C-alpha positions in Angstrom: -176.0 -60.1 -172.0 -174.6 -62.6 -169.5 -177.0 -64.2 -167.1 -175.4 -62.6 -164.0 -175.4 -59.2 -165.7 -179.1 -59.7 -166.7 -179.9 -60.6 -163.1 -178.2 -57.5 -161.8 -179.9 -55.3 -164.4 -183.4 -56.6 -163.5 -182.6 -56.4 -159.8 -181.6 -52.7 -160.3 -184.8 -52.0 -162.2 -186.9 -53.6 -159.4 -185.3 -51.4 -156.8 -185.7 -48.2 -158.9 -189.3 -48.9 -160.0 -190.5 -49.7 -156.5 -188.6 -46.7 -155.0 -191.0 -44.7 -157.2 -193.9 -46.8 -156.0 -193.0 -46.2 -152.3 -192.5 -42.5 -153.0 -196.0 -42.4 -154.7 -194.4 -41.0 -157.9 -196.9 -42.1 -160.4 -195.1 -40.6 -163.4 -191.8 -42.2 -162.6 -193.5 -45.5 -161.8 -195.3 -45.5 -165.1 -192.1 -44.8 -167.0 -191.1 -48.4 -166.4 -194.2 -49.7 -168.2 -194.7 -50.0 -172.0 -197.7 -48.3 -173.6 -198.9 -51.8 -174.7 -198.9 -53.0 -171.1 -201.1 -55.9 -170.1 -201.4 -56.2 -166.3 -203.2 -59.4 -165.1 -204.3 -59.3 -161.4 -206.0 -62.4 -159.9 -208.5 -60.2 -158.1 -208.7 -57.2 -160.4 -208.6 -58.8 -163.8 -206.9 -57.3 -166.8 -205.7 -53.7 -167.0 -204.0 -51.8 -169.8 -201.5 -48.9 -169.4 -204.1 -46.2 -168.7 -206.2 -48.3 -166.3 -203.0 -49.3 -164.4 -202.0 -45.7 -164.1 -205.5 -44.7 -162.9 -205.3 -47.6 -160.3 -202.0 -46.3 -158.9 -203.4 -42.7 -158.8 -206.4 -43.9 -156.8 -204.2 -46.2 -154.5 -201.8 -43.4 -153.7 -204.6 -40.9 -152.9 -206.0 -43.2 -150.2 -204.7 -43.5 -146.7 -203.0 -45.5 -145.3 -199.6 -45.3 -147.0 -198.6 -48.5 -148.6 -195.0 -49.7 -149.1 -193.5 -52.5 -151.1 -190.4 -54.6 -150.4 -189.0 -57.5 -152.3 -188.9 -60.7 -150.1 -185.2 -61.5 -149.8 -184.1 -64.5 -151.8 -187.3 -64.6 -153.9 -186.0 -62.8 -157.1 -185.6 -65.0 -160.2 -184.5 -63.7 -163.6 -184.5 -65.6 -166.8 -183.6 -64.4 -170.3 -186.1 -64.3 -173.2 -184.2 -64.7 -176.5 -184.3 -61.5 -178.7 -186.8 -59.9 -176.3 -185.6 -59.3 -172.7 -186.2 -61.0 -169.4 -188.7 -62.7 -167.1 -188.7 -61.2 -163.6 -190.3 -63.4 -160.9 -190.5 -62.9 -157.2 -192.5 -62.4 -154.1 -193.2 -58.9 -152.8 -194.5 -57.7 -149.4 -196.9 -54.9 -149.2 -197.5 -53.2 -145.9 -199.7 -50.4 -144.5 -200.6 -49.4 -141.0 -204.1 -50.1 -139.9 -205.4 -49.4 -136.4 -201.8 -48.7 -135.3 -200.5 -52.1 -136.5 -198.7 -53.2 -139.6 -200.9 -55.0 -142.0 -198.8 -56.9 -144.5 -199.2 -59.5 -147.2 -196.8 -61.4 -149.4 -197.9 -61.8 -153.1 -196.3 -63.4 -156.1 -195.6 -61.7 -159.4 -194.2 -62.3 -162.9 -193.1 -59.4 -165.1 -191.9 -59.5 -168.7 -189.3 -56.8 -169.5 -188.6 -55.9 -173.1 -185.2 -54.4 -173.9 -185.6 -51.5 -176.3 -182.0 -50.5 -177.2 -180.8 -48.9 -174.0 -184.1 -48.9 -172.1 -186.2 -51.6 -170.5 -190.0 -51.6 -170.3 -192.5 -53.9 -168.7 -194.9 -55.3 -171.2 -196.8 -57.9 -169.1 -197.4 -58.3 -165.4 -199.1 -61.2 -163.6 -199.8 -60.5 -160.0 -201.4 -63.3 -158.0 -201.8 -65.0 -154.6 -203.9 -62.2 -153.1 
């Protein structure tokens, strides 16, 4: 896959996956993650697939609503030979608290594995919280 094509593919996956996040669609969101997921969070530690799903269920059940946007210009995509891609960026999470937007920018790295015609995230590193 050409580098520009890979960039477009991962950018598309980012949009689709976080549309599911913003819609609080846990099942759709989790369809982007591999069963052997390792999710490393600087504040929350290491989570597997089931723990990550439970975390999203708890998060989406709590007010206030949280939304995610990718910080423009922050997306980086690099190929991993015979595996998939590295997806790096900065995302902005916002929720309304006391009538005002409360937002924070956080860094992430995701490893996508290409499995024939599908892509799955096998590793996430979320940091800078």
